[in-house]
C-alpha positions, 0 to 999 in steps of 0.5 A: 561553234559558227552557226549563224545564217545571217552572216552570209548574203544568200541571193534569191535565185541560183541557177548555175554549178558554180552558184550552187556549190557556193549556195550549199558551201555557205549555208551547211556552214553556218547552219545546224539542221537541213531539211530536204524532199528530192524526187531522185537523189544520186551519191553525187550530189555530195561533191557539192556539199563536201565545202561545207559539210565539216563545219556542219557537222562541227555545228552538230547539224543535221539532215532529214533527207525524203526521197521517193520509191525511185531508187538506185540499188547502189543508194538503197543498199547505202541507207541500209549499210549506213544504219547497219553501221550505227546500229552495231555502234561502229563510231559511238566511242569516236568524239568530234575531233575524230569524227571530223577527221575521218569526215575528211578523209571520206570526203576525198575518196568517196561520195558514196562511203560518205552518205552512209558514213553521216547515218552511221554517225547519227547526223542523217536520217532518210525516209522513203515517200510514197504514193500508190499512183505516180511518186513524190515529186516535190523538191525543196529544202528548208536549212535553220540554225536554230534561230534563223530559217532559209528555204529554198524551192525549183526543179532541181533533183538532188542529185549530181547530175542535176547540178552537172548537166541540167538548166535548172533554177531554185528560188531562195527565201529567208527569214530575216532582213526584215521580211515580209509577211509573204516571205515570213508565210513561205518559210512556215508553210515550207517547215510545216510541209515538210514536217507533215512529210516526215511525220506521215502527217501528209494525207496523200503520202505514207513516209516510210521509216528507214530501216524497214526490213520488210517493206511489206507491199511496197518492195513490190514497188521496188525491182530489186529481186534479192529483196523480193526474195528476202521479202517473200522467205521470211516469216515475220510480226511487225509491231507498230503503235499508231494513235495509241494503238498496237498494230500488228502485222505479218504473214502468219497467222495472227490469231493462232499466235494469240492463242499462245500463254500470257499473250491470250489475256490480251484477246478481249482488246484485239480485233483481227483483219487480214494479215494484221491485229490491232489492239484497243484500250490498252491504255497503259504505256507499261502494258503496251511494253510487256506486251511487246516483250511477251510477243518477242519471248513467243516469236522467238521460240517459234523462229519467227523474225520480230521487230517494232517499227521506228514509231513504235521505239518512239513511242516506247522511249517518249512514254516508258520510263524507269521510275526507280532510277528517277527516284534515286536521281531526284533524292540525289539532286535534293542532296546538300552533297549536289551543289559540290558535284561534278554534274552540278558544275557541268550544269551551271557552267553549261547553262550560264553559257547559253543564258543572257543572265546567269542562274544563281546555284538554287535556280540552276538546282531546279534547271537540273532537276528538270533536265534530269527528271524531264517530269518535274513539279517545282513549287518553290515560293513565288519570288524565287525564280521560277521562271528564270528557272525554267528558260534557262533549262530550255536553253540548255536543252535548246543548245543541245545537238539537234540529234540529241533525243533531249533536244527541245525547240519550242517553250510552250507556256500555259497559264493564267491570263496576267501570266504573259508579261511576266514572261515575256519579261523574264525572256527579254532578261534571261534569253540571249535570242530574245531580241530575233525571236519575241515571245509569241503571245495568244493571250489577249484581245481577238476572235477565235479564229484570229488567234488561231490564224497567229498560231498556225502562222507564228509558231513554226518559227517562235521559241516562246509561246504563251496561252491561257488556261481558259483559251486551251479547249477552243484551241485543242485540235490545233495544239494536238497538232503542233506539239510534239517531242521537242515541245517544253511544256510548262503549266504555270499556277498549275492549281489552276486545274482542279477538276478532272472532269473539266475541258480544260483539264480533258484537253490538256491531257491530250494536247501534252501526251507527246512532249517529253519535257513537263513542268508543273508551277506552283507557289503552295502546298495543296491545302484542299486535300490529296485530290488536288494533288491528282490533277498535277500529277497527272498532267505530269506522269500520264499512266505512272500517276496510277502504276507507279504513284498509286494515285487513284480518286478513290484513294486519295479521297479516302487519304483526304478523309482521314487527314482531315479526322486525324491529321495523319497524312499518307506517308508512303505517297508523300516519300514517293512523291518527294524525289519529283517535285523541287522547292527553293525558299527565299532563305535558300537565295539569301533573299534579304528578310522583310521587316516585321509587320507594321500592325497599325491599329486605327481606333473607330470612332461611334458611328463605326462602332455602330455599324459592327453593331448593326452587322452582328445584330442581322447578319447571323450567317457566318458567310454573310456576316464575315464579308460585312465585317471585312467591308466595315473598314473602308466601305460600311455603306455597304453593310446595311441593306437598303431596299432600292438605293443600290444605285445610291451606293454605286461609286460614280466618277464625281464623288465627294470623297469626304463622304466615304472617309473612314478612319481606317482611310484617314490613317491611311492616307497619312502614312502613304503621304507621309512616306512619299513612296511607290507602294501597292495597295491591296483591298478585297472589294472592287468598291474598296479600289475606287475608293481609296484610288480617288482618295489618292488622286484626290491627294495628288498622287498618281495612282491606277486601279487593277482589278477583274474587269481591267483589259490585259493590256492595260494592266500590263501598261500601268505596271510598266509604268509603275515599275519603269516610270514616274507615271504611276507611284500607286498601284491599287488592287486586290489579291484575286486579280494581281497576286500571281505572275507580277513582279514589283520589287524593282521600284516598289517596296511598301505594300499596304493591307487595307483589307483580309480575308482568310485565303492565305494562298492569295495573301502569301502570293500578294506579299510576294509581289514586292519580295523576290529574287533581285532584291538588294541586301540593304532593301527594306521590305514593308508590310503595313496591315490596318487593324480597325481596334473596335475592342481594347483586347486587340485579338478580339478585333475581326482585322486581328483574328484574321491576320492571327489566323493567316499567321498560324497557317503559314507556320503550319505550311512552312513545318509540313514543308521541311517535312516533306509533307504536303498538307499542312494541317486542318483549320478546326482548331484556329479561331475563326469566330465572329 
């Protein structure tokens, strides 16, 4: 294919026949999408399009045409003829070669036949723009190769006569070749304006989808006697869906029809007005489809013409799916035999053709699951390449013809604040288009209005858009307008969304409603129970959460209660969910296993043992005592309650580091100096982070701290320097800040744990920062766990108790996952006594 508009040098102004022919020929040759609005139209325009049309169709090109109501009868009949041929699937079995041969033949014979042929083969759609006063008189076009865009605007109509006889001019603007902000704005705004026309979202214009058997009162504006007669003599019922409401219009008595058996059960939802009926509060898409089918049956019995609008057809296409078929499909993808299937081989070949860095087999399986299932939960282990898997699936879907119902053009990633860097980095490595279209990152500094301005301005020409969860309620209204069925939604670290009554959850539900492709990513099962699972499934599957999976809050709370008491899981729900998620382990990817953990046993001195005695004596509450015991090893001064000495214990810029040295820190420093390798140091407390960083710097080690208060830009700079320069050798951080969405494995293979707590998820995530897909077979990953020895019995020491408890939880989690379960057991039998 040859779709690259930048290969031709377009002029700024076109004003005569030869120039216009040249423009259309070259623009279509290198394009795959042509959007045009014109007040007037004639088939004669095709003699100027013919030269580039063959290449355009070969590039899987697609034309969207919006015309005014002022149409010739001949044109209107050609439109209807084209849609009739399309409905009858006359050309459905033709391959591309045959389609192009037929196109060449028609181009030699008749412009009129060419118009209907393009509609019939699915390469053109036409809509009518209507104004109650006046006509739609806009005259502009938008042409795209999928990456680069041009727009043109001028006085010329889309007719042969306008080009042949009129003295008219149009101006072309492109978004490549060092465009100015004004030029980019022109391209964006005209594309947005066209989409408003096309989606019937322009305030003063009604856009009518074609074909429409009855244009209701619109037909009165067109003086086609045969069509008026057809309208006046036809009994009809028209089924439409708008803003999740069913709207039925008819020239029959709808109140009388609503009394028929079965339909009458919906009477409590309906409001009658003139010749229409509006149904409110039918929230289930399946229920809407059931009502449509009931009305269809009644109309057939009463010999009333019944049809649904294009909007209703698209609604059902987007929001109703056969979940029994999906269940079978998901099971098939997760079998060992899938890797040997022709479907897998085709996906692997196609995906790896459209990406810059090939995916490994298990990533292709994950991408296949996304493409086939459309709503996919991926909780593969951290470091297994989930980000690349998603980008691979997106690039596959984006490479499809625009007319393909699976085609998408936007990858919208919603995640935690620190996810932006990993998505930007992976996009650069995997996508072939990352240079032409860099990621649009809305995370970071800037006011609400600034972020909205950037979003609205840059979204139309962006492919990858990254937004953090916290921002979602603020820009909900803007995103609702931007997200459509060509938007691929990613919920990164989906476990961050827990509360279904939160503003974030409610906003997300509205934003993603019209997105066909949705993927939820998380590296862990759900330790807090089935109730946490509801949030994930409902953001993916809408009302099928209840209708298919039978997931209701009250039931899930009951399931969680039973599990906590008995350990019995909801096996039926586990089975239902199994085909709808994918999980890849590190063993699946042949990631070299890490070395056994290095348990560094640290003898404690009498002073440190005195601190332990003080804590055990003065802190009875288990939580307070636990915090103090975690602090002993590195910040023992935090264990004493000394009134009025808060400033004394704060870590200032100028300190004597020897005053803060403990046995654990002394041991740690010796090992780091001896190893002389890049490493990441994991702490729990900010004071510890400060002390360790200063300790390392004082010993001529290039260390940087990252914690909650570190600005995102500073975090990214530190990580960049750590990974790719010698400016940073050690990162000192905590799991709450850096355990997610960061890759450090290319530069670093050592991690030191100075402080631990019982949070298994953060612990496992932190370990995976240096143990990920991309390691070489001979790379050795090392973990150093520091255990303060207060007692001779190793397992009696608090650091060891926490470490053992985390190990038990991890084993239970892995065992549960292998069985296809979501929960992995109660902690009640794990020794956490202190």
